Every structure is written in structure tokens, then in C-alpha cells.
N, C-alpha and C positions, 0 to 999 in steps of 0.2 A: 253787719248785724250787731246788735247790742248784746251784752252779757246775758240779759234776761232771756233773749231768744235762745242763746246757746243752752242755758239751763233748761228751758222748756223742751228743746229738741232732745237734750240728754235725758230728760224725764220720759219723753216719748220712747226713746231707744230702750230705756230700762223696762218700760211697760211692754214693749214688743218682745223683749227677751223673756220677761215673765210669762207672757202669753204663750211663747214657745214651750216653756217648761210646763205650763198648765196643759197644753196640748198633749205633751208626752204623758202627763199624769192621767189625762182622760183616756188615752189609748191603753195605758196599763190597767185602768179600772175596767174598761171594756173587755180586755183580754181575760181578766179575772172573772168577770161575769160570764163570759162565754165558757170558761173552764168549768164553772159551777153548773152551767146549763148542760154541758156535755155529760156531767156526772149524775144529773138528777132531772128526770123528765116529768115530774108531777105538775099538775095544773097550777097548784099554789106557787110553786117555784117559778113556773113559766110566767104567771101574773106579776110576780115580784121582779123578774128579769125584764119584762116589758116596761114596768115602772122605772127601773133603773136606766134602761135605754132612753126613756123619755127625758129623764134628768140629764143624761149625757148629751142628748140632742139639744136640749135647752141651753146647756152650758156652751156647747159648740156655737149655737146661734149668737149668744151674748158675746162670746169671744170674737166672732166675726164682726159684729156691730161695733165693738170697742176698737178693734184693729182698724176698721174703716174710718171711724171717727178720728183716731189718732193720725192716720195717714192724711185725711182731708185737712186737719188742722195744720199739720206740718207743711203741706203744699201751700196752704193759705199764708202761713208765716213766711215761707221762703219767697212766695210771689209778692207779698205786700212789702216786705222789708229789704229785699235784695237791692243793693245799691243806694239805699236811703240812709240818712244819718238821723240821729235823734236819740232820745232816752227811752229805751225799751225795758228798763228795769222793772216796770210795774206789771209786766205780763204775768197773769195768774191763770191758774187752771179754771176753765169755764165751769159753770154749774152743771151743764149737760155732761161734760166729761167726768166731773166728780160723781154725778149720779150713775153714769154708766159703769164706772169703776166700782162704786159701792154695790150696785146690783150684781155685778159680776162676782165680786168677793163673796157676797151673800149666797149667790148661786153655787159657787165652788164649795163654800162651807157647808151648805145644805147637802150637796152631793156627797161630800166626804162623810158626813154624819150618816146619811142613808146607806152609803156603801158599807160603813163599819157595822151598822145594824144588820144589813143584808148578810154580810159574811158571818157575823156572830150567830145568826139563826141557821146558817147552812153548814157551819164547821163543827 
């Protein structure tokens, strides 16, 4: 495999690691939301909690899609280039992968913002 492939797979490993950290963050946010729910049973808070859980579910789905895309591309790279020689320096991130990562980053940023607003209104 060429150095470009190694860089690509290292980038994938980094993203998988980041997704694991994001998963931990989503679990923490969910726990905080449940804590607020346990302390306040008003319909207004319940509606906000439902909205926050929708954000969490959306982030989880996008995380799964991104993880699957990364795994598929890794499998493709390994299958395509195992045992072959050549110059693979030009391997670049696909547009689809870039879009998935950008959408996921936007989703997480939106979730963090909504979570801060939610907590600010409840504390």
C-alpha cells in the first residue's frame, strides 16, 4: 500500500476515535437531560426534553452513517490496493465523506448550542 493509503486509513482511525468521544458526549448530554426531567415535570420542560432527545437521535444516526461510510471506504481501499504497486499519493477525501463529516460537525454544534440553551433555561 502506498503512503497515501496509510494517511487515509490513519485519518479514518482518527475519525473513528473522535466518533467514540462524540458518543460519550452524547451519553453525557442524555444523562443531564434525564436529570433535568427527573427534577421538573412541567409540560413545557417535557416538550423541550423531547426536542433535545430528537437532536440526540439525529446525531446518533449521523454518527452511524459516518462510521459506516468510513468502514466501507477502508474495506474498499484494502481490497483494491492490497498486493498492488503504484502511486497512491493522490488519494483524497471523497466529496461524500466531506459532506458527511461537515453535516455531522454541524449537527453536533447545533446540539451543543441547544443543550446550553436548554440548561440555561432550566438552571
